[in-house]
N, C-alpha and C positions, 0 to 999 in steps of 0.2 A: 504494500500500500504506500502510495506517495505521501511523504511527510508534509504536514501542514507548515506553512511559513508564517512568521509573524508579520503583521501588517498594521501600521498605524492608520486609523481612519478618522475622518472629521465627523461632526455631529450629524450631517446629512447622510453619510454612508452608514453611520451607526443606526439611524432610524430606519433606513432601508433594510437592515439586517436584523431588526428586532425580533422577527419570527424565529429564525434559527438561534439567535442569542438566547431567547427565552427558553427554547428547547434544551439548550445546554444547561441553563440555570435549573430547569425543572428536573433534568436527569441527575444533576449533581446534588440538589437540595431536597428533592421529593416533597415539595410543598403540596398542600391540599389544592385540588384543581380550581376551586373557587377563588383562591388567592391570586391566580395568575393574571387576570385582568387588571387588578390593582397594581401588581408588580410592573405590568406593561406601562401603566400610567405614570408610575414613579420614574421608570427609566426614561420615558419621554421627557419628563420634567427635568431630570438630571442633565440631559443633553443640552439644555438651555443655560446651564450654570456657567459662571465665568471660568475661562481657561480649561474647558472640558477637553479631556484626552481619552481616547479609547484605542486599545490594541486587540486584535483578534489573531488567533492561530487558525488559518484558513487554508483549505486545500482547494486550489483552483485548477482549471484546465478542462479540456474537452471531455475527459472521462470522469471528472469529479461531479458528484451529485450537487445540484443547486443548493447553496447554503451549507457547504461542508465545513462547518466551524467546529473545531475540536476544543477550543477554549477562548475565553475573553476576559478582559479586565478594563475597567474604566474608573476615572476619578476627575476631580475638578478642584479649583481653588475654594477653600472654605471661607464662608462669609456669614455675618450676622443675618438672620432671617431664614437661613436654611435649617430645617428641622433637626437633623442629626447634629449639626454644628452647635446649635443653641443648647440642645439637651446635654451633650457631652461637655461643653464648656461650663455649663452650670454645675454639673456633677463634679468636675475637676476643681472648680472654685470652692464648692462645699467641702470637698475632701482635703484640699491642701492650700486653699487661698486663691485670691484673684490673680496674683502674680504668677503662680504656678499655671493656672489656666491660660493666662495671656501668653506665657512662653511657649506653650504647646499649640495654641489655637489661633493666635493673631496672624500668623503667616504660614498656613498649613495647606498641604496637598492632601485631600481626603480621598482615599481609595474606597469607592462605594461598593464595587463588586469585583471579585476575581474567582472564576470558576473554570474547571476543566471537566469535560465529559468523562464519566467513569471509564469508558472504553480506552481513554488516553491518559489516565492518571498513572503516577508512579514512574514517569519518564523524564521528570525535570521540567515539564512544560509550565507548571505554575510558577516556578522560579524564573523562567525566561520571560513570561508575561509580566511578572512583577518588576523585574529589572528594566525591561523595555518601557514599561509605563512610567517609571520614576526617573529614567535616565534624562539628564539635562533639565529637570525641573528646578526652578529658581526659588521655590518656597524654602523656608528654613526647616520645616518639619514635614513628616508624612504621618498620617494617623488613619486608623481603620478600626472596625469592630469585627469580631469573629466569635463563633460559639465557644462558650466556656463550659467544659464538661468536668470541671473540678480537677482532681488529681489525674484524670485520664487525659493526657496530652494529645491533642488532635494533630494530624499531619499539617494542617494549616498553621497552627501555632508554632510548630517546629520550624516550618518554612520561615515565618516572620521573625522568629528569634534568630535564625541563622544569618539574617541580613542586618542584625543589630537592633531589632525592635524590642522594646521592654513593655511590661504591663503598666498601664496607667490606671485602669479600673478593672476589677475582676468581680465575677458574680453579679454583673450589672444588669438590671432589668429595665428596659426601655418603657416609657409610658405606653399603655395600651396592652400590656401583657406580652407573653411569649417567653421563650427560654432565656436563661442568663447568658450574657456576653462578656467577653474580655475586650476592653479598648486598649489598643497597643499603639506605640508610636516610636519614631526614631528621628534623629536629625539627618538631613540630606547632605551629601549623597549617601545611599545605602552602603553598608559595609560589604566588602567583597566576601563571597561565600567561603573561600579558602581561609581567610583570616578569622571569620566568625566561627567556622567549624573546628579550628585548631585550638580555640580557647577552652579552658577547663569548664 
């Protein structure tokens, strides 16, 4: 099978690919089917946020099925008025003060989604997507949220730690219910994988 290539796409190309992108999200996260229309709306809104960037791992060519996306990642510049940004900033301020929140959130690149289809996991594709997404960003920090399963470390959290991310919040429940999340962050640029993996 021909390997998918990473491709940075603008917000218009992202919106054109929302169908196959949502299919990857659904396969990776197994959300209830009734939640997918709302996720579609959220992703459409995210594409309008400032300094939006998206990267897809996409197999193209005459023999590739239409929308052959193996994984995707996207993010944008965090700003007041964005739901995730405001909730996390408030929680960080409550935990450790306004200055702590300001240092992490005032000039942040917020990774909204990073998913690899289960058929293509375990091959380093998530790391490639994350590195490509963050490469060359001029924000001071990168922040994201990921499922927190307590002492059971997920592959996603191991990936994020390997590039220098640290826990900012753990066991955090976003308004509206749902499972607990960890909010993680790092200063940019991301640490090289070799350096991160060699540390004790």
